[in-house]
DRENDO-1510 file (C-alpha; in Angstrom, 1 decimal, always signed):
<recs>
REC; n; res; u; v; w
REC; 1; MET; +5.2; -32.1; -23.9 .
REC; 2; THR; +4.0; -29.8; -21.2 .
REC; 3; SER; +0.9; -27.7; -21.8 .
REC; 4; PRO; +1.6; -23.9; -21.8 .
REC; 5; SER; -1.1; -23.5; -19.1 .
REC; 6; SER; +0.3; -26.2; -16.8 .
REC; 7; PRO; +1.6; -25.0; -13.5 .
REC; 8; ASP; +5.1; -26.1; -14.4 .
REC; 9; ALA; +5.1; -24.1; -17.6 .
REC; 10; LEU; +3.6; -21.1; -16.0 .
REC; 11; VAL; +6.0; -21.0; -13.1 .
REC; 12; ARG; +9.0; -21.5; -15.4 .
REC; 13; SER; +7.7; -18.8; -17.8 .
REC; 14; VAL; +7.4; -16.3; -15.0 .
REC; 15; ALA; +10.8; -17.1; -13.5 .
REC; 16; GLU; +12.5; -16.8; -16.9 .
REC; 17; SER; +10.7; -13.6; -17.7 .
REC; 18; ILE; +11.8; -12.0; -14.5 .
REC; 19; ALA; +15.3; -13.4; -14.9 .
REC; 20; ASN; +15.5; -11.7; -18.3 .
REC; 21; ARG; +14.5; -8.4; -16.9 .
REC; 22; THR; +16.9; -8.6; -14.0 .
REC; 23; ALA; +19.8; -10.1; -16.0 .
REC; 24; GLY; +22.3; -7.5; -14.8 .
REC; 25; GLN; +21.6; -8.4; -11.1 .
REC; 26; LYS; +23.6; -11.5; -10.1 .
REC; 27; GLN; +21.7; -12.4; -6.9 .
REC; 28; PRO; +18.1; -12.4; -8.2 .
REC; 29; VAL; +19.1; -14.4; -11.3 .
REC; 30; ARG; +20.8; -17.1; -9.3 .
REC; 31; ALA; +17.7; -17.4; -7.0 .
REC; 32; LEU; +15.4; -17.5; -10.1 .
REC; 33; GLU; +17.5; -20.3; -11.6 .
REC; 34; SER; +16.8; -22.3; -8.5 .
REC; 35; VAL; +13.1; -21.8; -9.1 .
REC; 36; VAL; +13.5; -23.4; -12.6 .
REC; 37; GLY; +15.5; -26.2; -10.9 .
REC; 38; LEU; +12.5; -26.9; -8.6 .
REC; 39; VAL; +10.2; -27.0; -11.6 .
REC; 40; GLU; +12.5; -29.5; -13.4 .
REC; 41; ALA; +12.6; -31.6; -10.3 .
REC; 42; ASP; +8.8; -31.8; -10.4 .
REC; 43; GLU; +8.4; -29.6; -7.4 .
REC; 44; ALA; +6.2; -26.8; -8.9 .
REC; 45; ASP; +4.4; -26.2; -5.6 .
REC; 46; MET; +7.7; -25.5; -3.9 .
REC; 47; ALA; +8.8; -23.4; -6.9 .
REC; 48; VAL; +5.7; -21.1; -6.5 .
REC; 49; ASP; +6.6; -20.5; -2.9 .
REC; 50; HIS; +10.3; -19.9; -3.6 .
REC; 51; LEU; +9.5; -17.6; -6.5 .
REC; 52; ALA; +7.1; -15.5; -4.4 .
REC; 53; ARG; +9.7; -15.2; -1.7 .
REC; 54; VAL; +12.4; -14.3; -4.2 .
REC; 55; ILE; +10.2; -11.6; -5.7 .
REC; 56; ASP; +9.4; -10.3; -2.2 .
REC; 57; TYR; +12.9; -10.4; -0.8 .
REC; 58; TYR; +14.5; -8.6; -3.7 .
REC; 59; ARG; +11.5; -6.4; -4.2 .
REC; 60; ILE; +11.4; -7.3; -7.9 .
REC; 61; PRO; +8.7; -5.4; -9.8 .
REC; 62; ILE; +6.4; -8.0; -11.4 .
REC; 63; LEU; +4.2; -7.4; -14.4 .
REC; 64; GLN; +0.5; -7.9; -14.2 .
REC; 65; THR; +0.7; -10.8; -16.7 .
REC; 66; GLU; +3.4; -12.5; -14.7 .
REC; 67; TYR; +1.4; -12.1; -11.5 .
REC; 68; ASP; -1.7; -13.6; -13.2 .
REC; 69; GLN; +0.3; -16.5; -14.5 .
REC; 70; LEU; +1.7; -17.2; -11.0 .
REC; 71; VAL; -1.7; -17.0; -9.4 .
REC; 72; SER; -3.0; -19.4; -12.0 .
REC; 73; ALA; -0.2; -21.9; -11.3 .
REC; 74; ALA; -0.6; -21.5; -7.5 .
REC; 75; THR; -4.4; -22.0; -7.8 .
REC; 76; GLN; -3.9; -25.2; -9.8 .
REC; 77; LEU; -1.3; -26.4; -7.3 .
REC; 78; ASP; -3.5; -25.4; -4.2 .
REC; 79; ALA; -0.6; -23.2; -3.2 .
REC; 80; LEU; -2.2; -19.8; -3.4 .
REC; 81; ASP; -1.2; -19.0; +0.2 .
REC; 82; SER; +2.4; -18.7; -1.0 .
REC; 83; ILE; +1.2; -15.7; -3.1 .
REC; 84; THR; -1.1; -14.1; -0.5 .
REC; 85; GLU; +1.3; -14.4; +2.4 .
REC; 86; THR; +4.1; -12.6; +0.7 .
REC; 87; ARG; +1.7; -10.0; -0.7 .
REC; 88; ILE; +3.7; -9.7; -3.9 .
REC; 89; ASP; +0.7; -8.0; -5.5 .
REC; 90; ARG; +2.0; -4.8; -4.1 .
REC; 91; LEU; +5.0; -5.1; -6.5 .
REC; 92; ILE; +2.9; -5.2; -9.6 .
REC; 93; THR; +3.9; -2.7; -12.3 .
REC; 94; GLY; +2.3; -2.0; -15.6 .
</recs>
């Protein structure tokens, strides 16, 4: 069983949370499903990068808790540059 604070679990949680909020928008949901696919393929570092790029490309508002979880996962995976390069912190709401 995967720990809830593992990078895999954190990335999956953020992707699923955003997917739930954007359920009516076909394009972001498909892109977010591919993030989960990367996690399932044991490619969490690539999933962090892809998720950050999806959030940036679609300008998806991200909750502070989601951002914090994504930063935690990226830090554990030594992939924080994926977050800082896309500057998704500017999309944080609430």
